[in-house]
C-alpha positions as CSV (number, residue, x, y, z in Angstrom):
1,M,22.1,-12.5,-12.8
2,A,19.3,-13.4,-15.2
3,L,17.9,-10.7,-17.4
4,S,14.4,-9.5,-16.7
5,S,11.6,-9.7,-19.1
6,P,10.4,-6.3,-20.5
7,V,7.0,-6.6,-18.9
8,R,7.1,-7.2,-15.2
9,R,4.5,-9.2,-13.3
10,S,2.1,-7.5,-10.9
11,S,3.6,-6.6,-7.6
12,I,3.1,-4.7,-4.4
13,V,4.9,-1.8,-6.1
14,S,2.5,-1.7,-9.1
15,G,-0.5,-2.5,-7.0
16,V,0.0,0.4,-4.6
17,R,-0.2,2.9,-7.5
18,K,-3.7,1.8,-8.2
19,F,-5.1,3.1,-5.0
20,S,-2.4,5.4,-3.6
21,F,-4.9,7.9,-2.1
22,A,-7.8,5.5,-1.4
23,E,-7.6,6.0,2.4
24,I,-6.3,9.1,4.0
25,R,-5.3,7.4,7.2
26,Y,-2.7,5.4,5.4
27,E,-1.6,8.1,3.0
28,G,1.8,8.6,4.6
29,T,2.8,5.0,4.2
30,I,1.6,4.8,0.7
31,I,3.1,8.2,-0.3
32,A,6.5,7.2,1.2
33,L,6.6,4.0,-0.9
34,E,5.4,5.9,-4.0
35,S,8.2,8.4,-3.6
36,E,10.7,5.6,-3.7
37,I,9.3,3.9,-6.8
38,K,8.1,6.8,-8.9
39,D,11.1,6.6,-11.3
40,F,11.0,2.9,-11.9
41,P,10.2,1.8,-15.4
42,R,6.8,0.2,-15.8
43,G,4.5,-0.9,-18.5
44,T,5.4,-0.7,-22.1
45,V,8.3,1.7,-21.5
46,R,10.3,-1.3,-20.1
47,V,11.0,-2.5,-23.6
48,L,13.0,0.8,-24.2
49,W,15.4,0.1,-21.4
50,A,18.7,-1.7,-21.8
51,P,18.4,-5.2,-20.3
52,Y,21.3,-4.6,-17.8
53,A,19.7,-1.4,-16.6
54,L,16.3,-3.0,-16.3
55,A,17.8,-5.9,-14.3
56,M,19.4,-3.3,-11.9
57,K,16.1,-1.4,-11.4
58,D,14.2,-4.7,-10.9
59,A,16.7,-5.8,-8.2
60,E,16.4,-2.5,-6.5
61,A,12.5,-2.7,-6.7
62,A,12.7,-6.2,-5.1
63,R,14.7,-4.8,-2.2
64,I,12.2,-1.9,-1.8
65,E,9.3,-4.2,-2.0
66,E,10.7,-6.5,0.7
67,R,11.4,-3.5,3.0
68,W,7.9,-2.1,2.6
69,K,5.9,-5.3,2.3
70,K,4.6,-5.6,5.9
71,G,3.6,-2.0,6.2
72,I,1.9,-1.8,2.8
73,L,0.0,-5.1,3.4
74,E,-1.2,-3.8,6.7
75,A,-2.4,-0.5,5.2
76,C,-4.2,-2.5,2.5
77,R,-5.9,-4.7,5.1
78,K,-7.0,-1.6,7.0
79,I,-8.3,0.0,3.8
80,A,-10.2,-3.1,2.8
81,E,-11.7,-3.3,6.3
82,A,-12.8,0.3,6.2
């Protein structure tokens, strides 16, 4: 398993935080994802994490992203169309 860089690229997980309450009709979907990702290291705090622990969290985040991707993208489309 390759070690992750301290600063992670933009992703669905980080993007959803930027507008988590933008549209009330999709609030449940977005809140559900946020509840799963709230404890994940992001931003500059990532440099404080041990590489092995960061790699484990990044792998977990990738699994969560894959599971939520379709629903979140649909919610984003609906928000953009509103």
